[in-house]
C-alpha positions as CSV (number, residue, x, y, z in Angstrom):
1,M,-3.0,-60.0,59.9
2,K,-0.1,-57.5,59.7
3,N,0.7,-58.6,56.1
4,T,-2.9,-58.4,55.1
5,I,-3.2,-54.9,56.5
6,K,0.1,-53.8,54.8
7,E,-1.1,-55.3,51.5
8,L,-4.5,-53.6,51.7
9,D,-2.9,-50.2,52.4
10,H,-0.5,-50.6,49.5
11,I,-3.3,-51.5,47.1
12,V,-5.4,-48.5,48.1
13,D,-2.5,-46.1,47.8
14,Q,-1.4,-47.5,44.4
15,F,-4.9,-47.8,42.8
16,K,-6.5,-44.5,43.9
17,E,-4.1,-42.7,41.6
18,K,-4.7,-45.2,38.8
19,F,-8.5,-44.9,39.2
20,N,-8.2,-41.1,39.1
21,S,-6.4,-41.3,35.8
22,F,-9.6,-42.5,34.0
23,S,-11.9,-39.9,32.6
24,E,-15.4,-39.7,33.9
25,A,-16.7,-41.1,30.6
26,E,-14.2,-44.1,30.7
27,F,-15.0,-44.8,34.4
28,S,-18.8,-44.7,33.7
29,E,-18.9,-46.6,30.4
30,K,-20.8,-49.9,30.6
31,P,-19.4,-52.8,28.6
32,L,-22.9,-54.1,28.1
33,L,-26.3,-52.8,29.4
34,N,-26.5,-55.5,32.1
35,K,-22.8,-55.3,33.1
36,W,-21.3,-52.9,35.7
37,S,-19.1,-50.0,34.6
38,K,-15.7,-49.5,36.2
39,K,-17.4,-47.1,38.6
40,E,-20.0,-49.6,39.6
41,V,-17.3,-52.3,40.1
42,L,-15.6,-49.9,42.5
43,G,-19.0,-49.2,44.1
44,H,-19.3,-53.0,44.6
45,L,-16.0,-52.9,46.4
46,I,-17.3,-50.1,48.6
47,D,-20.3,-52.2,49.4
48,S,-18.1,-55.1,50.2
49,A,-16.1,-52.9,52.4
50,H,-19.2,-51.8,54.3
51,N,-20.3,-55.4,54.9
52,N,-16.9,-56.6,55.8
53,L,-16.2,-53.7,58.1
54,R,-19.4,-54.7,60.0
55,R,-18.2,-58.3,60.1
56,F,-14.8,-57.3,61.4
57,I,-16.3,-55.3,64.2
58,C,-19.4,-57.3,65.2
59,G,-17.5,-60.6,64.7
60,Q,-15.3,-59.6,67.7
61,Y,-18.1,-59.4,70.2
62,E,-21.4,-60.9,69.0
63,I,-22.4,-64.3,70.3
64,P,-23.7,-66.4,68.6
65,P,-21.7,-65.5,65.5
66,T,-23.2,-62.6,63.7
67,K,-24.9,-63.2,60.3
68,I,-24.1,-60.5,57.8
69,V,-25.1,-61.3,54.2
70,Y,-24.7,-59.2,51.1
71,D,-26.8,-58.9,48.0
72,Q,-24.4,-57.3,45.6
73,D,-26.7,-56.3,42.8
74,F,-29.2,-54.8,45.1
75,W,-26.5,-52.8,47.0
76,V,-24.9,-51.4,43.8
77,A,-28.3,-50.4,42.4
78,A,-29.4,-48.9,45.7
79,N,-26.3,-46.8,46.1
80,N,-26.6,-45.6,42.5
81,Y,-22.9,-45.4,41.9
82,Q,-23.3,-45.0,38.2
83,Y,-24.6,-41.5,38.7
84,L,-22.2,-40.3,41.3
85,N,-19.2,-38.3,40.6
86,K,-16.1,-40.4,39.9
87,E,-13.9,-38.6,42.4
88,D,-16.5,-39.2,45.2
89,V,-16.7,-42.9,44.5
90,I,-12.9,-43.2,44.5
91,Q,-12.7,-41.2,47.8
92,L,-15.3,-43.3,49.5
93,W,-13.5,-46.5,48.4
94,V,-10.3,-45.1,49.9
95,L,-11.9,-44.0,53.1
96,M,-13.7,-47.3,53.6
97,N,-10.5,-49.3,53.1
98,K,-8.6,-47.0,55.5
99,Q,-11.2,-47.7,58.1
100,I,-11.0,-51.4,57.6
101,S,-7.2,-51.1,57.9
102,T,-7.7,-49.2,61.2
103,V,-10.1,-51.8,62.6
104,L,-7.9,-54.7,61.6
105,S,-4.9,-53.0,63.1
106,Q,-6.7,-52.5,66.4
107,M,-8.1,-56.0,66.5
108,S,-6.7,-58.2,69.3
109,E,-4.9,-61.3,68.0
110,S,-7.2,-63.4,70.2
111,N,-10.1,-62.2,68.0
112,Y,-8.6,-63.4,64.7
113,S,-10.1,-66.9,65.1
114,K,-13.6,-65.6,66.0
115,V,-16.2,-66.4,63.3
116,T,-19.0,-64.8,61.5
117,D,-21.7,-66.2,59.2
118,T,-21.7,-64.9,55.6
119,S,-24.4,-67.2,54.1
120,K,-27.8,-66.2,52.9
121,T,-29.2,-69.7,53.5
122,E,-27.1,-72.4,55.3
123,I,-24.6,-71.5,58.0
124,K,-21.1,-70.7,56.7
125,L,-18.8,-69.7,59.4
126,Y,-15.5,-68.0,58.6
127,S,-12.8,-66.7,60.9
128,L,-12.1,-63.0,60.9
129,Q,-8.5,-63.8,59.8
130,F,-9.9,-65.7,56.8
131,L,-12.3,-62.9,56.0
132,A,-9.6,-60.3,56.1
133,D,-7.3,-62.4,53.7
134,D,-10.3,-63.1,51.5
135,Y,-11.3,-59.4,51.4
136,V,-7.9,-58.6,49.9
137,R,-8.2,-61.4,47.3
138,H,-11.7,-60.2,46.4
139,L,-10.4,-56.7,46.1
140,K,-7.7,-57.8,43.7
141,H,-10.1,-59.8,41.6
142,H,-12.4,-56.8,41.0
143,I,-9.5,-54.4,40.5
144,N,-8.6,-56.8,37.6
145,Q,-12.0,-56.0,36.1
146,I,-11.2,-52.3,36.3
147,I,-7.6,-52.5,35.1
148,L,-6.9,-55.7,33.4
149,K,-4.0,-57.9,34.6
150,S,-3.3,-55.7,37.7
151,F,-2.9,-58.9,39.7
152,D,-2.1,-62.5,39.0
153,I,-5.0,-64.1,40.9
154,V,-7.8,-66.5,40.4
155,Y,-10.7,-65.7,42.7
156,P,-12.5,-68.5,43.7
């Protein structure tokens, strides 16, 4: 978990500056009408952070395992990231990830193997350690959509 936390912190520190280097117009431009802008992709990462933060907290104490599902298109639309100020979206992304880092840092090692359910339909149980590692892989995957070739990763 320590390596995951260190990697998460490094990514956030490195990319907040890179995201801030985009103009508002560049960050808001949609490649196609039905595709997310860079700002909306970052908004999706904020939503992912919200959902995973809840998993990381509730997964430590809820029995039976908590079921936290995420409808990404609904969340991005409901949060209306496209019309928010770029700096606010970036700052929220930074703060959410700092909070995840804090929660993971405080997590007892005995809780790493506890599980949570992430499926909308059938039961899919994942350990908190797996979800933390997967969270960082997911983050890298979507950062590659904002800034091409930032990471050498194939996500799932």
